[in-house]
C-alpha positions in Angstrom: 0.0 0.0 0.0 1.2 3.5 -0.8 2.1 6.0 1.9 -0.9 8.1 0.8 -3.2 5.1 1.1 -1.9 4.4 4.7 -2.7 8.0 5.7 -6.1 7.9 4.0 -7.0 4.7 6.0 -6.4 6.6 9.2 -7.8 10.1 8.5 -10.8 8.9 6.6 -11.8 6.1 9.0 -15.3 6.8 10.3 -14.4 6.5 14.0 -11.5 9.0 13.6 -13.6 11.4 11.6 -16.4 11.4 14.1 -14.1 12.0 17.1 -12.2 14.7 15.2 -15.5 16.4 14.5 -16.4 16.2 18.2 -13.0 17.7 19.1 -13.5 20.6 16.7 -17.0 21.2 18.1 -15.9 21.1 21.7 -12.9 23.4 21.1 -15.1 25.9 19.1 -17.8 26.1 21.7 -15.3 26.4 24.6 -13.4 29.1 22.8 -16.5 31.0 21.8 -18.0 30.9 25.3 -14.8 32.0 27.1 -11.1 31.5 26.2 -8.9 31.7 29.3 -5.5 30.4 30.2 -7.2 28.4 33.0 -9.3 26.5 30.4 -6.1 26.0 28.3 -4.5 24.4 31.3 -7.6 22.3 31.9 -7.4 21.1 28.3 -3.9 19.8 29.1 -5.1 18.2 32.3 -7.7 16.4 30.1 -5.0 15.1 27.9 -3.0 13.9 30.9 -6.1 12.3 32.4 -6.6 10.3 29.2 -3.0 9.0 29.3 -3.6 7.6 32.8 -7.1 6.2 32.1 -5.8 4.7 28.8 -3.2 2.7 30.8 -5.6 1.7 33.6 -8.3 0.6 31.1 -5.8 -1.3 28.9 -4.3 -3.1 31.8 -7.2 -3.8 34.1 -10.2 -4.0 31.7 -8.9 -5.0 28.3 -6.6 -7.7 29.8 -9.2 -9.2 32.1 -8.9 -13.0 32.3 -11.4 -14.7 30.1 -14.9 -14.3 31.5 -17.4 -17.1 31.5 -20.2 -14.8 30.6 -20.8 -14.9 26.8 -21.7 -11.2 26.5 -18.7 -10.1 28.5 -16.4 -12.3 26.4 -17.9 -11.0 23.2 -17.2 -7.4 24.4 -13.6 -8.2 25.3 -13.0 -10.0 22.1 -14.1 -7.0 20.0 -12.5 -4.4 22.2 -9.1 -6.1 22.6 -8.7 -9.9 22.6 -9.1 -10.3 18.8 -6.7 -7.4 18.3 -4.0 -9.5 20.0 -4.8 -12.4 17.8 -4.9 -10.3 14.6 -2.8 -7.2 15.6 -2.6 -5.8 12.1 -6.3 -6.1 11.2 -7.5 -2.6 10.4 -11.1 -3.5 11.6 -9.8 -4.2 15.1 -7.3 -1.4 15.3 -9.4 1.6 16.4 -11.6 1.9 19.5 -15.2 1.9 18.3 -17.1 5.1 18.9 -19.8 3.2 20.8 -17.1 2.5 23.4 -15.0 5.6 23.4 -17.7 8.4 23.2 -19.8 7.3 26.2 -16.7 6.8 28.3 -15.2 10.2 27.6 -18.7 11.8 28.1 -18.9 10.3 31.5 -15.4 11.6 32.4 -16.3 15.1 31.2 -19.7 15.0 33.1 -18.0 14.0 36.3 -15.5 16.9 35.9 -18.5 19.2 35.5 -20.3 17.8 38.6 -17.1 18.2 40.7 -16.2 21.7 39.5 -19.6 23.2 38.4 -17.8 24.9 35.5 -19.3 24.2 32.1 -16.6 25.8 30.0 -13.9 24.1 32.0 -15.7 20.8 31.5 -15.8 21.4 27.7 -12.1 22.2 27.7 -11.4 19.0 29.8 -13.5 16.9 27.3 -11.7 18.4 24.4 -8.4 17.4 26.0 -9.7 13.9 26.4 -10.7 13.6 22.8 -7.5 15.2 21.6 -5.4 12.6 23.4 -7.7 9.9 22.2 -6.9 10.9 18.6 -3.2 11.0 19.4 -3.5 7.5 21.0 -5.2 6.2 17.9 -2.5 7.7 15.6 0.3 6.2 17.7 -1.5 2.9 17.8 -2.1 3.0 14.1 1.6 3.8 13.4 2.7 0.9 15.6 0.8 -1.6 13.5 1.2 -0.3 10.0 4.3 0.0 7.8 5.0 3.6 8.8 8.4 4.4 10.3 8.3 7.2 12.8 10.7 10.0 12.0 11.8 10.7 15.6 13.8 8.6 18.0 11.1 8.9 20.6 8.5 7.8 18.1 10.5 4.7 17.1 10.9 3.8 20.7 7.2 4.3 21.3 6.4 1.9 18.5 8.9 -0.7 19.6 7.4 -0.7 23.2 3.9 -1.4 21.8 5.1 -4.2 19.6 6.8 -5.8 22.5 3.4 -5.8 24.2 2.0 -7.7 21.2 4.8 -10.0 20.3 6.9 -10.5 23.5 4.7 -10.4 26.6 1.1 -8.9 27.1 1.7 -8.3 30.8 4.0 -5.3 30.2 4.3 -2.1 28.1 0.6 -1.2 28.4 1.0 2.5 27.5 0.3 3.3 23.9 0.1 7.1 23.7 3.0 7.3 26.1 4.8 4.3 27.6 6.2 6.6 30.3 3.0 5.8 32.3 4.4 2.3 32.6 7.2 3.7 34.6 4.8 4.8 37.3 3.4 1.3 37.6 6.5 -0.8 37.0 5.5 -2.3 33.7 8.2 -0.7 31.5 10.7 -3.5 31.5 14.0 -4.3 29.7 12.9 -6.8 27.1 15.9 -9.0 27.7 14.6 -9.7 31.2 11.1 -10.6 30.2 10.2 -14.1 29.0 8.1 -14.5 25.9 4.5 -15.2 26.9 2.7 -18.3 25.5 -0.6 -16.3 25.5 0.6 -13.0 24.0 -1.4 -13.7 20.8 -4.3 -15.5 22.4 -5.6 -13.7 25.5 -8.5 -16.2 25.9 -6.1 -18.9 27.0 -5.1 -17.2 30.2 -7.9 -18.7 32.3 -11.4 -17.6 33.4 -12.3 -15.4 36.3 -15.8 -13.7 35.8 -18.9 -15.8 36.4 
């Protein structure tokens, strides 16, 4: 596939276009209502919040041991299990809007309930969506034949591929593996054994009734 085709597959994907539209709308409304440096800082806080929630969700939800419940298993297969089995399948590469949009809406709503500031909540939500799109781009690059131009980008891609091909219990951060440092899951690959279940998460045993 040509480089132009690779970029088209990302930027014209329906989930990406929908979330990009939401980001533009949130940023436009927040800026029109009241642009302040406080809201700009809250936008950055939203981005940081997404980085942490991305890690926690990836580690503790997407990597749950195989549930007995058929509906829960179907959800996990679509949201992550099948992605490990077929890591380069474009249909499994992006978080579906039906998952990401309600989750980010809840986070933004909670921010509003705590602060009581609508414009700040819009800025926080915009930060969440912005970081989601960055996450999707870095995830896309990791699984497609696109070579990052920076040393940091190449390292970022390598860490994610280690998660897929070396051991699924480490290197959870996608948008930024630095979050792994906080939780002790950024390891030297030479000290980590290759997991027998790295490409088949369903084989790790059952936990949920």
